[in-house]
N, CA, C and O atoms as a GROMACS GRO file, in nm:
protein
  592
    1MET      N    1   0.084  -0.118   0.000
    1MET     CA    2   0.000   0.000   0.000
    1MET      C    3   0.089   0.125   0.000
    1MET      O    4   0.184   0.136   0.077
    2TYR      N    5   0.056   0.215  -0.087
    2TYR     CA    6   0.126   0.343  -0.096
    2TYR      C    7   0.028   0.456  -0.069
    2TYR      O    8  -0.093   0.439  -0.086
    3ILE      N    9   0.080   0.570  -0.028
    3ILE     CA   10  -0.002   0.691  -0.017
    3ILE      C   11   0.017   0.767  -0.147
    3ILE      O   12   0.130   0.789  -0.190
    4SER      N   13  -0.092   0.809  -0.210
    4SER     CA   14  -0.081   0.880  -0.337
    4SER      C   15  -0.056   1.030  -0.315
    4SER      O   16  -0.091   1.085  -0.211
    5GLU      N   17   0.005   1.093  -0.414
    5GLU     CA   18   0.027   1.237  -0.406
    5GLU      C   19  -0.106   1.312  -0.404
    5GLU      O   20  -0.118   1.417  -0.342
    6GLN      N   21  -0.205   1.257  -0.472
    6GLN     CA   22  -0.338   1.318  -0.472
    6GLN      C   23  -0.395   1.319  -0.329
    6GLN      O   24  -0.455   1.418  -0.287
    7GLU      N   25  -0.376   1.210  -0.256
    7GLU     CA   26  -0.424   1.202  -0.118
    7GLU      C   27  -0.347   1.300  -0.029
    7GLU      O   28  -0.406   1.362   0.060
    8ILE      N   29  -0.217   1.313  -0.052
    8ILE     CA   30  -0.137   1.409   0.026
    8ILE      C   31  -0.190   1.551   0.004
    8ILE      O   32  -0.203   1.628   0.099
    9CYS      N   33  -0.218   1.585  -0.121
    9CYS     CA   34  -0.271   1.719  -0.152
    9CYS      C   35  -0.409   1.739  -0.089
    9CYS      O   36  -0.439   1.847  -0.038
   10ARG      N   37  -0.493   1.635  -0.094
   10ARG     CA   38  -0.627   1.646  -0.035
   10ARG      C   39  -0.617   1.666   0.116
   10ARG      O   40  -0.677   1.759   0.170
   11TRP      N   41  -0.540   1.580   0.183
   11TRP     CA   42  -0.529   1.588   0.328
   11TRP      C   43  -0.460   1.716   0.371
   11TRP      O   44  -0.504   1.780   0.467
   12GLY      N   45  -0.354   1.755   0.302
   12GLY     CA   46  -0.277   1.872   0.342
   12GLY      C   47  -0.329   2.003   0.289
   12GLY      O   48  -0.274   2.109   0.318
   13GLN      N   49  -0.437   1.997   0.210
   13GLN     CA   50  -0.495   2.117   0.148
   13GLN      C   51  -0.384   2.199   0.082
   13GLN      O   52  -0.367   2.318   0.109
   14THR      N   53  -0.310   2.132  -0.005
   14THR     CA   54  -0.196   2.195  -0.071
   14THR      C   55  -0.193   2.158  -0.218
   14THR      O   56  -0.280   2.084  -0.266
   15ASN      N   57  -0.095   2.209  -0.289
   15ASN     CA   58  -0.074   2.176  -0.430
   15ASN      C   59   0.075   2.190  -0.462
   15ASN      O   60   0.150   2.244  -0.380
   16PRO      N   61   0.119   2.144  -0.579
   16PRO     CA   62   0.262   2.144  -0.611
   16PRO      C   63   0.330   2.281  -0.615
   16PRO      O   64   0.453   2.288  -0.622
   17SER      N   65   0.255   2.389  -0.610
   17SER     CA   66   0.318   2.522  -0.612
   17SER      C   67   0.339   2.579  -0.472
   17SER      O   68   0.402   2.684  -0.456
   18LYS      N   69   0.286   2.511  -0.370
   18LYS     CA   70   0.298   2.563  -0.233
   18LYS      C   71   0.430   2.521  -0.168
   18LYS      O   72   0.487   2.417  -0.200
   19ARG      N   73   0.476   2.604  -0.076
   19ARG     CA   74   0.607   2.585  -0.014
   19ARG      C   75   0.618   2.453   0.063
   19ARG      O   76   0.718   2.382   0.050
   20ASN      N   77   0.516   2.418   0.143
   20ASN     CA   78   0.526   2.295   0.222
   20ASN      C   79   0.533   2.171   0.132
   20ASN      O   80   0.598   2.073   0.167
   21TYR      N   81   0.467   2.175   0.017
   21TYR     CA   82   0.472   2.065  -0.080
   21TYR      C   83   0.612   2.055  -0.139
   21TYR      O   84   0.671   1.947  -0.141
   22ILE      N   85   0.665   2.167  -0.186
   22ILE     CA   86   0.798   2.170  -0.250
   22ILE      C   87   0.907   2.126  -0.153
   22ILE      O   88   0.991   2.043  -0.186
   23GLU      N   89   0.905   2.183  -0.032
   23GLU     CA   90   1.008   2.150   0.066
   23GLU      C   91   0.992   2.008   0.119
   23GLU      O   92   1.091   1.943   0.153
   24GLY      N   93   0.869   1.959   0.127
   24GLY     CA   94   0.846   1.820   0.167
   24GLY      C   95   0.906   1.723   0.066
   24GLY      O   96   0.964   1.621   0.105
   25LYS      N   97   0.892   1.754  -0.062
   25LYS     CA   98   0.952   1.672  -0.168
   25LYS      C   99   1.104   1.667  -0.151
   25LYS      O  100   1.166   1.561  -0.167
   26LYS      N  101   1.164   1.783  -0.120
   26LYS     CA  102   1.309   1.789  -0.102
   26LYS      C  103   1.353   1.704   0.017
   26LYS      O  104   1.454   1.634   0.010
   27ILE      N  105   1.277   1.709   0.126
   27ILE     CA  106   1.310   1.630   0.245
   27ILE      C  107   1.308   1.481   0.212
   27ILE      O  108   1.397   1.406   0.253
   28ALA      N  109   1.206   1.438   0.139
   28ALA     CA  110   1.194   1.296   0.104
   28ALA      C  111   1.308   1.252   0.012
   28ALA      O  112   1.356   1.139   0.022
   29SER      N  113   1.352   1.340  -0.078
   29SER     CA  114   1.454   1.300  -0.176
   29SER      C  115   1.597   1.313  -0.124
   29SER      O  116   1.689   1.258  -0.184
   30THR      N  117   1.619   1.385  -0.013
   30THR     CA  118   1.755   1.405   0.037
   30THR      C  119   1.792   1.312   0.152
   30THR      O  120   1.900   1.325   0.210
   31GLY      N  121   1.705   1.219   0.185
   31GLY     CA  122   1.738   1.122   0.289
   31GLY      C  123   1.723   1.172   0.431
   31GLY      O  124   1.785   1.118   0.522
   32HIS      N  125   1.642   1.275   0.451
   32HIS     CA  126   1.623   1.329   0.586
   32HIS      C  127   1.527   1.245   0.670
   32HIS      O  128   1.516   1.267   0.791
   33ILE      N  129   1.458   1.150   0.609
   33ILE     CA  130   1.377   1.055   0.686
   33ILE      C  131   1.474   0.946   0.730
   33ILE      O  132   1.511   0.859   0.650
   34VAL      N  133   1.516   0.950   0.857
   34VAL     CA  134   1.622   0.860   0.903
   34VAL      C  135   1.570   0.723   0.944
   34VAL      O  136   1.647   0.626   0.947
   35LYS      N  137   1.443   0.713   0.976
   35LYS     CA  138   1.385   0.584   1.017
   35LYS      C  139   1.235   0.591   0.994
   35LYS      O  140   1.172   0.694   1.021
   36CYS      N  141   1.178   0.483   0.944
   36CYS     CA  142   1.033   0.476   0.926
   36CYS      C  143   0.992   0.330   0.943
   36CYS      O  144   1.052   0.241   0.882
   37GLY      N  145   0.891   0.306   1.025
   37GLY     CA  146   0.846   0.170   1.047
   37GLY      C  147   0.706   0.165   1.104
   37GLY      O  148   0.655   0.263   1.158
   38LYS      N  149   0.645   0.048   1.090
   38LYS     CA  150   0.508   0.028   1.140
   38LYS      C  151   0.509   0.010   1.290
   38LYS      O  152   0.597  -0.055   1.347
   39LEU      N  153   0.409   0.069   1.355
   39LEU     CA  154   0.389   0.048   1.498
   39LEU      C  155   0.292  -0.065   1.523
   39LEU      O  156   0.296  -0.130   1.628
   40SER      N  157   0.203  -0.089   1.427
   40SER     CA  158   0.108  -0.198   1.443
   40SER      C  159   0.065  -0.248   1.306
   40SER      O  160   0.064  -0.173   1.209
   41GLU      N  161   0.030  -0.374   1.302
   41GLU     CA  162  -0.027  -0.430   1.180
   41GLU      C  163  -0.169  -0.378   1.166
   41GLU      O  164  -0.220  -0.307   1.252
   42ILE      N  165  -0.230  -0.413   1.056
   42ILE     CA  166  -0.368  -0.372   1.032
   42ILE      C  167  -0.455  -0.427   1.144
   42ILE      O  168  -0.448  -0.546   1.178
   43ASN      N  169  -0.537  -0.340   1.203
   43ASN     CA  170  -0.622  -0.383   1.313
   43ASN      C  171  -0.768  -0.389   1.268
   43ASN      O  172  -0.796  -0.383   1.149
   44ASN      N  173  -0.858  -0.400   1.362
   44ASN     CA  174  -1.001  -0.411   1.330
   44ASN      C  175  -1.053  -0.290   1.255
   44ASN      O  176  -1.152  -0.300   1.182
   45ASN      N  177  -0.988  -0.176   1.271
   45ASN     CA  178  -1.031  -0.055   1.201
   45ASN      C  179  -0.971  -0.045   1.061
   45ASN      O  180  -0.988   0.056   0.994
   46ASP      N  181  -0.902  -0.149   1.018
   46ASP     CA  182  -0.838  -0.151   0.885
   46ASP      C  183  -0.748  -0.030   0.864
   46ASP      O  184  -0.760   0.041   0.764
   47GLU      N  185  -0.658  -0.010   0.957
   47GLU     CA  186  -0.563   0.100   0.943
   47GLU      C  187  -0.423   0.054   0.979
   47GLU      O  188  -0.404  -0.043   1.053
   48VAL      N  189  -0.325   0.124   0.924
   48VAL     CA  190  -0.184   0.098   0.954
   48VAL      C  191  -0.131   0.219   1.028
   48VAL      O  192  -0.152   0.333   0.986
   49ARG      N  193  -0.062   0.194   1.140
   49ARG     CA  194   0.002   0.303   1.215
   49ARG      C  195   0.151   0.291   1.196
   49ARG      O  196   0.208   0.182   1.208
   50PHE      N  197   0.215   0.404   1.165
   50PHE     CA  198   0.361   0.400   1.151
   50PHE      C  199   0.422   0.525   1.212
   50PHE      O  200   0.353   0.625   1.236
   51VAL      N  201   0.552   0.518   1.236
   51VAL     CA  202   0.627   0.630   1.291
   51VAL      C  203   0.746   0.656   1.200
   51VAL      O  204   0.806   0.564   1.145
   52ALA      N  205   0.779   0.784   1.185
   52ALA     CA  206   0.897   0.823   1.107
   52ALA      C  207   0.975   0.926   1.188
   52ALA      O  208   0.919   1.001   1.268
   53PHE      N  209   1.104   0.927   1.166
   53PHE     CA  210   1.192   1.025   1.230
   53PHE      C  211   1.256   1.107   1.120
   53PHE      O  212   1.326   1.053   1.034
   54CYS      N  213   1.232   1.238   1.123
   54CYS     CA  214   1.280   1.329   1.020
   54CYS      C  215   1.379   1.427   1.082
   54CYS      O  216   1.351   1.489   1.185
   55MET      N  217   1.495   1.440   1.020
   55MET     CA  218   1.596   1.531   1.072
   55MET      C  219   1.544   1.674   1.076
   55MET      O  220   1.469   1.716   0.987
   56GLN      N  221   1.582   1.747   1.178
   56GLN     CA  222   1.548   1.889   1.187
   56GLN      C  223   1.638   1.963   1.088
   56GLN      O  224   1.761   1.957   1.102
   57THR      N  225   1.582   2.030   0.993
   57THR     CA  226   1.664   2.096   0.891
   57THR      C  227   1.742   2.214   0.946
   57THR      O  228   1.846   2.249   0.892
   58SER      N  229   1.694   2.276   1.052
   58SER     CA  230   1.766   2.390   1.110
   58SER      C  231   1.861   2.348   1.221
   58SER      O  232   1.948   2.426   1.260
   59HIS      N  233   1.848   2.227   1.271
   59HIS     CA  234   1.934   2.175   1.378
   59HIS      C  235   1.964   2.028   1.349
   59HIS      O  236   1.909   1.939   1.414
   60LEU      N  237   2.050   2.003   1.252
   60LEU     CA  238   2.074   1.866   1.205
   60LEU      C  239   2.124   1.771   1.312
   60LEU      O  240   2.093   1.652   1.308
   61LYS      N  241   2.200   1.822   1.409
   61LYS     CA  242   2.257   1.734   1.511
   61LYS      C  243   2.161   1.704   1.626
   61LYS      O  244   2.187   1.615   1.707
   62ASN      N  245   2.051   1.776   1.633
   62ASN     CA  246   1.953   1.753   1.740
   62ASN      C  247   1.868   1.630   1.709
   62ASN      O  248   1.872   1.575   1.598
   63LYS      N  249   1.793   1.588   1.809
   63LYS     CA  250   1.702   1.475   1.796
   63LYS      C  251   1.604   1.502   1.681
   63LYS      O  252   1.550   1.612   1.671
   64PRO      N  253   1.581   1.403   1.595
   64PRO     CA  254   1.487   1.422   1.483
   64PRO      C  255   1.344   1.443   1.532
   64PRO      O  256   1.308   1.406   1.644
   65HIS      N  257   1.264   1.503   1.445
   65HIS     CA  258   1.120   1.515   1.473
   65HIS      C  259   1.058   1.376   1.464
   65HIS      O  260   1.095   1.296   1.378
   66GLU      N  261   0.964   1.349   1.553
   66GLU     CA  262   0.891   1.222   1.550
   66GLU      C  263   0.755   1.248   1.488
   66GLU      O  264   0.684   1.339   1.530
   67ILE      N  265   0.719   1.167   1.389
   67ILE     CA  266   0.593   1.184   1.318
   67ILE      C  267   0.519   1.051   1.323
   67ILE      O  268   0.568   0.950   1.274
   68ASN      N  269   0.400   1.052   1.384
   68ASN     CA  270   0.316   0.933   1.393
   68ASN      C  271   0.198   0.950   1.299
   68ASN      O  272   0.138   1.058   1.292
   69CYS      N  273   0.165   0.845   1.226
   69CYS     CA  274   0.060   0.855   1.125
   69CYS      C  275  -0.027   0.730   1.126
   69CYS      O  276   0.020   0.620   1.152
   70SER      N  277  -0.154   0.751   1.098
   70SER     CA  278  -0.248   0.641   1.076
   70SER      C  279  -0.304   0.655   0.936
   70SER      O  280  -0.348   0.762   0.894
   71VAL      N  281  -0.300   0.543   0.862
   71VAL     CA  282  -0.346   0.542   0.724
   71VAL      C  283  -0.442   0.425   0.707
   71VAL      O  284  -0.415   0.315   0.757
   72SER      N  285  -0.553   0.448   0.638
   72SER     CA  286  -0.648   0.339   0.614
   72SER      C  287  -0.593   0.246   0.506
   72SER      O  288  -0.498   0.280   0.436
   73CYS      N  289  -0.653   0.128   0.495
   73CYS     CA  290  -0.605   0.029   0.398
   73CYS      C  291  -0.617   0.075   0.254
   73CYS      O  292  -0.548   0.024   0.166
   74ASP      N  293  -0.704   0.172   0.229
   74ASP     CA  294  -0.717   0.224   0.092
   74ASP      C  295  -0.628   0.346   0.068
   74ASP      O  296  -0.642   0.414  -0.034
   75GLY      N  297  -0.536   0.375   0.162
   75GLY     CA  298  -0.438   0.482   0.142
   75GLY      C  299  -0.481   0.620   0.187
   75GLY      O  300  -0.414   0.718   0.156
   76LYS      N  301  -0.591   0.630   0.259
   76LYS     CA  302  -0.637   0.760   0.310
   76LYS      C  303  -0.566   0.793   0.440
   76LYS      O  304  -0.554   0.708   0.529
   77ILE      N  305  -0.519   0.916   0.451
   77ILE     CA  306  -0.452   0.961   0.573
   77ILE      C  307  -0.559   0.989   0.677
   77ILE      O  308  -0.648   1.072   0.654
   78LEU      N  309  -0.552   0.922   0.791
   78LEU     CA  310  -0.653   0.937   0.896
   78LEU      C  311  -0.610   1.038   1.001
   78LEU      O  312  -0.690   1.123   1.042
   79SER      N  313  -0.485   1.030   1.046
   79SER     CA  314  -0.438   1.124   1.147
   79SER      C  315  -0.287   1.132   1.146
   79SER      O  316  -0.218   1.040   1.102
   80MET      N  317  -0.236   1.245   1.195
   80MET     CA  318  -0.092   1.266   1.208
   80MET      C  319  -0.067   1.339   1.338
   80MET      O  320  -0.138   1.434   1.373
   81VAL      N  321   0.036   1.295   1.410
   81VAL     CA  322   0.080   1.362   1.533
   81VAL      C  323   0.230   1.379   1.518
   81VAL      O  324   0.300   1.285   1.481
   82TYR      N  325   0.280   1.499   1.546
   82TYR     CA  326   0.421   1.527   1.520
   82TYR      C  327   0.477   1.624   1.622
   82TYR      O  328   0.403   1.695   1.690
   83THR      N  329   0.612   1.626   1.630
   83THR     CA  330   0.678   1.707   1.733
   83THR      C  331   0.736   1.838   1.681
   83THR      O  332   0.791   1.915   1.759
   84CYS      N  333   0.725   1.864   1.553
   84CYS     CA  334   0.781   1.987   1.496
   84CYS      C  335   0.705   2.109   1.548
   84CYS      O  336   0.582   2.114   1.540
   85LYS      N  337   0.778   2.207   1.601
   85LYS     CA  338   0.714   2.327   1.654
   85LYS      C  339   0.642   2.405   1.544
   85LYS      O  340   0.534   2.459   1.567
   86ALA      N  341   0.702   2.411   1.426
   86ALA     CA  342   0.639   2.482   1.314
   86ALA      C  343   0.511   2.413   1.272
   86ALA      O  344   0.416   2.478   1.226
   87GLY      N  345   0.506   2.281   1.287
   87GLY     CA  346   0.391   2.206   1.243
   87GLY      C  347   0.277   2.202   1.343
   87GLY      O  348   0.171   2.147   1.313
   88LEU      N  349   0.296   2.260   1.461
   88LEU     CA  350   0.189   2.256   1.561
   88LEU      C  351   0.068   2.336   1.518
   88LEU      O  352  -0.045   2.304   1.556
   89GLY      N  353   0.088   2.440   1.439
   89GLY     CA  354  -0.024   2.520   1.394
   89GLY      C  355  -0.064   2.492   1.251
   89GLY      O  356  -0.171   2.533   1.206
   90GLU      N  357   0.023   2.423   1.178
   90GLU     CA  358  -0.004   2.394   1.037
   90GLU      C  359   0.067   2.266   0.998
   90GLU      O  360   0.135   2.203   1.079
   91LYS      N  361   0.051   2.228   0.874
   91LYS     CA  362   0.116   2.107   0.823
   91LYS      C  363   0.250   2.148   0.763
   91LYS      O  364   0.255   2.214   0.659
   92CYS      N  365   0.359   2.107   0.829
   92CYS     CA  366   0.493   2.155   0.792
   92CYS      C  367   0.560   2.064   0.690
   92CYS      O  368   0.508   1.958   0.653
   93LYS      N  369   0.678   2.108   0.646
   93LYS     CA  370   0.755   2.034   0.544
   93LYS      C  371   0.798   1.896   0.592
   93LYS      O  372   0.814   1.805   0.511
   94HIS      N  373   0.818   1.879   0.724
   94HIS     CA  374   0.860   1.749   0.776
   94HIS      C  375   0.749   1.645   0.760
   94HIS      O  376   0.774   1.529   0.730
   95ILE      N  377   0.626   1.690   0.780
   95ILE     CA  378   0.511   1.601   0.762
   95ILE      C  379   0.498   1.563   0.616
   95ILE      O  380   0.479   1.446   0.582
   96PHE      N  381   0.507   1.664   0.529
   96PHE     CA  382   0.496   1.635   0.386
   96PHE      C  383   0.613   1.548   0.339
   96PHE      O  384   0.595   1.462   0.254
   97GLY      N  385   0.732   1.570   0.394
   97GLY     CA  386   0.846   1.486   0.360
   97GLY      C  387   0.820   1.340   0.395
   97GLY      O  388   0.852   1.250   0.318
   98THR      N  389   0.762   1.318   0.513
   98THR     CA  390   0.727   1.182   0.555
   98THR      C  391   0.623   1.121   0.463
   98THR      O  392   0.634   1.005   0.423
   99LEU      N  393   0.522   1.199   0.428
   99LEU     CA  394   0.417   1.148   0.340
   99LEU      C  395   0.472   1.118   0.200
   99LEU      O  396   0.434   1.018   0.140
  100PHE      N  397   0.559   1.204   0.149
  100PHE     CA  398   0.619   1.176   0.018
  100PHE      C  399   0.710   1.054   0.023
  100PHE      O  400   0.722   0.980  -0.075
  101TYR      N  401   0.774   1.033   0.136
  101TYR     CA  402   0.852   0.910   0.156
  101TYR      C  403   0.760   0.789   0.138
  101TYR      O  404   0.801   0.687   0.084
  102CYS      N  405   0.637   0.801   0.184
  102CYS     CA  406   0.539   0.692   0.175
  102CYS      C  407   0.482   0.676   0.035
  102CYS      O  408   0.417   0.575   0.007
  103THR      N  409   0.505   0.772  -0.055
  103THR     CA  410   0.466   0.751  -0.195
  103THR      C  411   0.570   0.665  -0.265
  103THR      O  412   0.541   0.605  -0.369
  104LEU      N  413   0.690   0.658  -0.209
  104LEU     CA  414   0.800   0.583  -0.270
  104LEU      C  415   0.822   0.447  -0.205
  104LEU      O  416   0.890   0.362  -0.263
  105ASN      N  417   0.766   0.426  -0.087
  105ASN     CA  418   0.790   0.303  -0.011
  105ASN      C  419   0.657   0.239   0.028
  105ASN      O  420   0.567   0.305   0.079
  106ASP      N  421   0.647   0.110   0.004
  106ASP     CA  422   0.526   0.034   0.036
  106ASP      C  423   0.510   0.023   0.187
  106ASP      O  424   0.598  -0.029   0.256
  107LEU      N  425   0.399   0.072   0.239
  107LEU     CA  426   0.374   0.068   0.384
  107LEU      C  427   0.364  -0.076   0.435
  107LEU      O  428   0.393  -0.103   0.552
  108ASN      N  429   0.324  -0.167   0.348
  108ASN     CA  430   0.309  -0.307   0.390
  108ASN      C  431   0.442  -0.374   0.420
  108ASN      O  432   0.447  -0.472   0.495
  109ILE      N  433   0.551  -0.324   0.363
  109ILE     CA  434   0.680  -0.389   0.386
  109ILE      C  435   0.772  -0.307   0.477
  109ILE      O  436   0.890  -0.340   0.491
  110LEU      N  437   0.720  -0.201   0.538
  110LEU     CA  438   0.800  -0.128   0.636
  110LEU      C  439   0.828  -0.222   0.754
  110LEU      O  440   0.743  -0.305   0.787
  111PRO      N  441   0.944  -0.211   0.816
  111PRO     CA  442   0.973  -0.298   0.930
  111PRO      C  443   0.884  -0.264   1.049
  111PRO      O  444   0.845  -0.149   1.069
  112MET      N  445   0.853  -0.366   1.127
  112MET     CA  446   0.777  -0.344   1.251
  112MET      C  447   0.872  -0.286   1.355
  112MET      O  448   0.985  -0.333   1.370
  113LEU      N  449   0.827  -0.184   1.426
  113LEU     CA  450   0.906  -0.123   1.533
  113LEU      C  451   0.829  -0.135   1.663
  113LEU      O  452   0.712  -0.097   1.671
  114SER      N  453   0.894  -0.187   1.765
  114SER     CA  454   0.832  -0.187   1.897
  114SER      C  455   0.843  -0.046   1.953
  114SER      O  456   0.910   0.039   1.894
  115CYS      N  457   0.779  -0.020   2.064
  115CYS     CA  458   0.788   0.113   2.126
  115CYS      C  459   0.933   0.147   2.158
  115CYS      O  460   0.976   0.261   2.140
  116THR      N  461   1.010   0.048   2.206
  116THR     CA  462   1.151   0.071   2.238
  116THR      C  463   1.230   0.098   2.111
  116THR      O  464   1.313   0.189   2.107
  117ASP      N  465   1.204   0.019   2.005
  117ASP     CA  466   1.272   0.042   1.877
  117ASP      C  467   1.247   0.182   1.826
  117ASP      O  468   1.338   0.251   1.781
  118ALA      N  469   1.122   0.224   1.835
  118ALA     CA  470   1.085   0.356   1.782
  118ALA      C  471   1.161   0.466   1.854
  118ALA      O  472   1.197   0.566   1.792
  119LYS      N  473   1.185   0.450   1.982
  119LYS     CA  474   1.254   0.554   2.059
  119LYS      C  475   1.405   0.550   2.043
  119LYS      O  476   1.471   0.653   2.055
  120CYS      N  477   1.462   0.432   2.016
  120CYS     CA  478   1.609   0.417   2.018
  120CYS      C  479   1.673   0.392   1.882
  120CYS      O  480   1.788   0.432   1.861
  121SER      N  481   1.604   0.327   1.791
  121SER     CA  482   1.669   0.279   1.669
  121SER      C  483   1.706   0.389   1.570
  121SER      O  484   1.789   0.365   1.482
  122TRP      N  485   1.648   0.506   1.581
  122TRP     CA  486   1.680   0.613   1.487
  122TRP      C  487   1.822   0.665   1.506
  122TRP      O  488   1.878   0.724   1.414
  123LYS      N  489   1.881   0.645   1.625
  123LYS     CA  490   2.012   0.704   1.656
  123LYS      C  491   2.121   0.658   1.560
  123LYS      O  492   2.200   0.739   1.513
  124GLN      N  493   2.125   0.529   1.529
  124GLN     CA  494   2.227   0.478   1.440
  124GLN      C  495   2.209   0.534   1.298
  124GLN      O  496   2.306   0.574   1.235
  125ASP      N  497   2.087   0.536   1.250
  125ASP     CA  498   2.060   0.590   1.116
  125ASP      C  499   2.086   0.741   1.112
  125ASP      O  500   2.131   0.792   1.010
  126HIS      N  501   2.058   0.810   1.220
  126HIS     CA  502   2.082   0.955   1.229
  126HIS      C  503   2.231   0.984   1.211
  126HIS      O  504   2.268   1.076   1.140
  127LYS      N  505   2.316   0.905   1.276
  127LYS     CA  506   2.461   0.923   1.264
  127LYS      C  507   2.506   0.902   1.120
  127LYS      O  508   2.592   0.975   1.070
  128ARG      N  509   2.449   0.802   1.053
  128ARG     CA  510   2.484   0.773   0.914
  128ARG      C  511   2.450   0.891   0.824
  128ARG      O  512   2.530   0.929   0.738
  129VAL      N  513   2.333   0.949   0.842
  129VAL     CA  514   2.291   1.063   0.760
  129VAL      C  515   2.378   1.185   0.791
  129VAL      O  516   2.414   1.260   0.700
  130LEU      N  517   2.410   1.206   0.918
  130LEU     CA  518   2.494   1.320   0.956
  130LEU      C  519   2.632   1.316   0.891
  130LEU      O  520   2.691   1.420   0.865
  131GLU      N  521   2.684   1.196   0.864
  131GLU     CA  522   2.815   1.183   0.801
  131GLU      C  523   2.820   1.253   0.666
  131GLU      O  524   2.927   1.298   0.624
  132THR      N  525   2.708   1.262   0.597
  132THR     CA  526   2.706   1.329   0.467
  132THR      C  527   2.725   1.480   0.481
  132THR      O  528   2.756   1.548   0.384
  133TYR      N  529   2.705   1.531   0.602
  133TYR     CA  530   2.719   1.675   0.627
  133TYR      C  531   2.851   1.710   0.695
  133TYR      O  532   2.876   1.827   0.725
  134MET      N  533   2.936   1.611   0.719
  134MET     CA  534   3.063   1.637   0.785
  134MET      C  535   3.154   1.714   0.690
  134MET      O  536   3.160   1.684   0.570
  135PRO      N  537   3.226   1.814   0.742
  135PRO     CA  538   3.318   1.890   0.656
  135PRO      C  539   3.433   1.801   0.609
  135PRO      O  540   3.481   1.715   0.683
  136ARG      N  541   3.476   1.822   0.488
  136ARG     CA  542   3.585   1.746   0.428
  136ARG      C  543   3.693   1.844   0.382
  136ARG      O  544   3.663   1.959   0.351
  137PRO      N  545   3.818   1.800   0.378
  137PRO     CA  546   3.924   1.886   0.325
  137PRO      C  547   3.896   1.923   0.179
  137PRO      O  548   3.839   1.843   0.104
  138MET      N  549   3.934   2.042   0.140
  138MET     CA  550   3.907   2.090   0.006
  138MET      C  551   3.962   1.997  -0.102
  138MET      O  552   3.898   1.979  -0.206
  139GLU      N  553   4.078   1.937  -0.079
  139GLU     CA  554   4.138   1.852  -0.182
  139GLU      C  555   4.058   1.724  -0.206
  139GLU      O  556   4.082   1.655  -0.305
  140GLU      N  557   3.964   1.691  -0.117
  140GLU     CA  558   3.880   1.574  -0.139
  140GLU      C  559   3.762   1.603  -0.231
  140GLU      O  560   3.699   1.510  -0.281
  141HIS      N  561   3.731   1.729  -0.253
  141HIS     CA  562   3.621   1.766  -0.342
  141HIS      C  563   3.665   1.753  -0.487
  141HIS      O  564   3.777   1.789  -0.522
  142SER      N  565   3.578   1.702  -0.571
  142SER     CA  566   3.614   1.674  -0.710
  142SER      C  567   3.656   1.799  -0.787
  142SER      O  568   3.740   1.790  -0.876
  143CYS      N  569   3.601   1.913  -0.755
  143CYS     CA  570   3.634   2.034  -0.830
  143CYS      C  571   3.775   2.086  -0.799
  143CYS      O  572   3.826   2.171  -0.871
  144PHE      N  573   3.837   2.036  -0.693
  144PHE     CA  574   3.971   2.080  -0.656
  144PHE      C  575   4.079   1.976  -0.686
  144PHE      O  576   4.197   2.001  -0.662
  145ARG      N  577   4.041   1.862  -0.739
  145ARG     CA  578   4.139   1.758  -0.771
  145ARG      C  579   4.213   1.794  -0.900
  145ARG      O  580   4.156   1.853  -0.992
  146LYS      N  581   4.338   1.758  -0.903
  146LYS     CA  582   4.419   1.783  -1.022
  146LYS      C  583   4.379   1.683  -1.130
  146LYS      O  584   4.360   1.564  -1.103
  147LYS      N  585   4.367   1.734  -1.251
  147LYS     CA  586   4.335   1.646  -1.363
  147LYS      C  587   4.462   1.580  -1.413
  147LYS      O  588   4.569   1.642  -1.414
  148LYS      N  589   4.449   1.457  -1.455
  148LYS     CA  590   4.566   1.382  -1.504
  148LYS      C  591   4.584   1.399  -1.652
  148LYS      O  592   4.677   1.344  -1.710
   0.00000   0.00000   0.00000
């Protein structure tokens, strides 16, 4: 099961020209979703609950935002709960980034995360993503290498 972009636009009351849509796409494509997994299998209400951890774009080294989502079996977004301060009053780029991540990844094959996993397992993946932002010596950059 995937979440469609049409459903994201419907739920988020947005369109491809709006800032939260554009920036959410960038978050999904740059690997800022460090962990995503199911919290529960489909239950009697025919819904899937999952959690995602999205890096804070303004504070990369801080704890990622936690985003909890419930989606019906037909791909409708039922609810979202998140820790982003900007998103408390509106639907922020981190939420849209998580939803766009779900357009690319089948929710049925996301790994199951226990409550403990959800709280602790993002740390290792967070370190891996942070390595891409570590400063490197200038001579390691391709534009500064001598041509042979």
